N, C-alpha and C positions, 0 to 999 in steps of 0.2 A: 810306828803303826805297822802292824803286820800286813802281810799280803792279803789275808782273808778280810781284814777290816777295810782295807782300801777297796777291795772288790765290792764288799757290802755297801760301803758309803757311795761308791759310784753307781751301784744299782739303785739305791734309794733316790739319788738325784735324778736318775733317768725316769724312775717311776713318778716322782714328784712333778717333773717337767711334763710328762705325758698327761697326768691328770689335770695339771694347770692349763695346758693347751687345749685339752678336751673341754674343760669348763669354759674357757674363752670361746671356743667354737660353738658350744651350746648356747652361750649368752648371745653371740652374734646371730645365731639362727633364730633365737627367740625374738631378738630385736627386729630382724627382717620380716619374721612372720607377723609380728605386731603391726609393722608398717603396711604389709600387704593386707592385713585384716582391716585397718583403717581405710586404706584406699578402696578396698572392695565394698566396705560399708558406704563410703561416699558415692561410689558408682551405683550401688544398689538404690540409694536414695534418689539419685538423678533418674535412673531408669524407672523408678516408681512414679516420680512426678511426670515423666514423659508418657508413661503408660496411662496415668490418670487423665492427662490431656487427650491422649488418643481415645481413651474410653469415652470421654465426653463427646468427642467428635463422632465416634461410632454410634453412640446413643442418638445424637442429633440426626445423623444420616439415616439411621434405621427407623426413625419416627416418620410415618407417612404424612403426618400433618406438619412436619418441620422440614428437615433436609431431604427426606425421602421423595418429596414431590419434585425436587430439582435433580434427582439422581439420573433420570433418563430424559431425553428430549421430549418436548411436548407433542401430543398426538395431533394438534392443530398446526397450521402453518405459522411460523414465527419462532422467536426465541423463548427460552425457558430459564431466564436469569432469576436470581434470588429476589424475592418480593416483587416479582413481575416488573422489575426496572428495565430501562432501555440501555443499561451498561452492565457488562459482565462482572466487573470487580467492584464489590461493595464500597471499598475504601478509595476508589478512584472514579468519582462520578463524571469527571471531565472526559474520560475515554468512552466515546459512543461510536463503535464501529458500524459502518453501513453493511447491510447484508450483501454477500457476494453474488455475482451473477450466477444463475443456475447453469447446469451443464447444457440444457437445451438451448438457452439463450446464447451461450458461447458457440454452440454448433451453428446456430442461425447466423451469427456474425461471420464465422468462417465461410459459410455458404454464400453470403452476400459479397464477401471479398472475392471469392472465386468467380462470381458472376460479373465482376468488373466494377462493382460499386466503389466509390472513393471513400476515404476516411471520414470526410465531413458528411457525406450522405449517410453512412452507417451511424455516425454520431447522432444526426438528426432523427434517424429512423428509430433508434432504440432509446433516445433521450439520455445518452451517456457522453462523457467527455472523450475527446480525441485520444487523450493519454490512456484511458482505459481500453479503448479500441486497439491501440497499438500493443498494449500489454496482452490482451486476449489473443491477438494474432501471433505474437511471439510464443506464447504458451502452446498454441495449437501447432505451430511449427515444431517446437521441441517435443510435443506429444507424439507427432507423426514420426519424428526421428527415433524416439525411444521405442515405439511400436515395431519399427524395422529392426531394432536391436534386441527385440523380445524381452524388454524389461517389464517388471511388474508395475502396473498402474492402477489407480483408483482403489487401492486396498482399503482406504478409510474415507474416501471422498464423499460418498453418499451420507455417511453419518455426520461428517463435519458440515456439509451443506444443510442438513436438517437441523443441527444444533445452532447454526448461525442464522437460520431464518430465511434462507434463499428459497424462492418459489419459481415455478415455471412461468407464471404470469406476473411479471414485474413491471413496475412503472418508475422510471427515474427521471429526474429533471435537473441533470447536472449541466453546468456551463461548459462550453467548449474550451475555455481557457485561452484560446487563440482566435484572432480575427483573420479569417481567410478571405481573400478576394475571390469573387465568382470566377470560376475557371472550369473548363471541361477537361483539362489535362491534369493528370496526377502529378503532384509535386512532392510526394513522399515515397521513399524507397526503403524496403526492408533489407537489412544487411546482416551478415553473420556477426556474432558477438566478438569473435577473434579477428575480424577483418579490420583494416586500417581505414579510418574515415577522417580526413584532415579538415581544417577550417576552409581551405580552398575548395575541397569537394563539396562542403556544405553550401558555400557561396555559389558555386556553379549550379548546384541542385535547386537552390531557391532563387537563382538569377538575381543575386544582390551583390553589392560591393562588400569587401572584407572590412571588418571593424578596424583592423590595424591600419587600413588606408584612411579611414575617417577619424582615427583616434585624435590627431592633432586638432582637427576641426571641432570635434566634440569638446575637447578640453578648452579651446578658445571660446566656444559658445558658453560653456559653464563659467569661465572666468569673467566674460562680459556680463553675464546675468548676475553674478555675485557683486561685481563692481557697481552695477545699476542699483542693486538693493542697498549697498552701502551708501551710495550717493543719495538715494531717497531718504534713508534714515538720517543722514547728515543734514539734509534740507529741513526735515521735520524738527530736528534738534535746534537748528538756527532759528526757525520760525517760532518755536516755543520760547527760546531765550529772548527774542525780541518782544514777545507778548509779556514776558515777566519783567524785563528791564524797563520797557517804555509803556507802562500802563496808562499814562496820561494822554497817549496819542488818541485813544478812543473816547476820551471824556468830552463833555459838552464844551463847545467853543467859548462859552461864557464863564468857564471855570477859571479861577484865579490861583496862580501858584506863587507862594511867598517863600523866599529864601532868607534864612537868618544868617547874616554876614558874620556874626560873632561865633556861633556854634556850628554853622554849616548845615543845620537842619532844614528840611524842605517841607513846607506845609501847603496843603491844597484846600482851597475854599470852593466848595461845590454845593449848590442848592442850600446855601445858608449854613453849611456844616464845615468846620475847619478840622482837617485830618492831617496827621503827620505821616508822610509817605517815605521818609528816609531819615 
């Protein structure tokens, strides 16, 4: 083979390799393009379904006779939940939140506290629980602190109070949850959230003994109570067994009991009737 033939053959091989590689690259590009197209079509279908659902919601919300009437808070005092229900979530009828205390009522509670009223007095005065009074006082303390730090407050409070149905003139009838003995001295102290308050401090504040000191006594009382219950149940079982095993004890004194010595069967003759009892 001459030198020219070798060069020509080598050139043809390179050209063939180039076009083969180019064809493979084009095929790979077409395959990836097809995959992207399928993926985009699937994504477009999902987006269309989601848009259709959103469109139905937007149509429902835009209709003043449907969702449009619940778009804004009611002009009257009270909530504006769907279908005028007393719960905000249609699929959760068990959740029925109470309306929050209005801002004016909270200010009145803080004013009564500054005047020296006790927690129980404030609770009776506004008809709310002691726990709610404590929460309001803590929030007022935090609000005062944030005002000193010049933080933004009440940016959406008025709207939320209106949506949840809070009113200036409110009447609550909550239980106090705790039984307080009549006392003129205050037995509750507000403390900072980060401060340490141990069980010993609580016992000193309430003037009571620690539960850890009474723990063994409480366990013994519970054990004795459980033993008495078990003893009472055992007595009832024994009494019931006696009534079942000895039914003839309550029979008429003229009843006649006959025992078959051959078979061991026991017969009872009562009021002219013969019955086998065993």
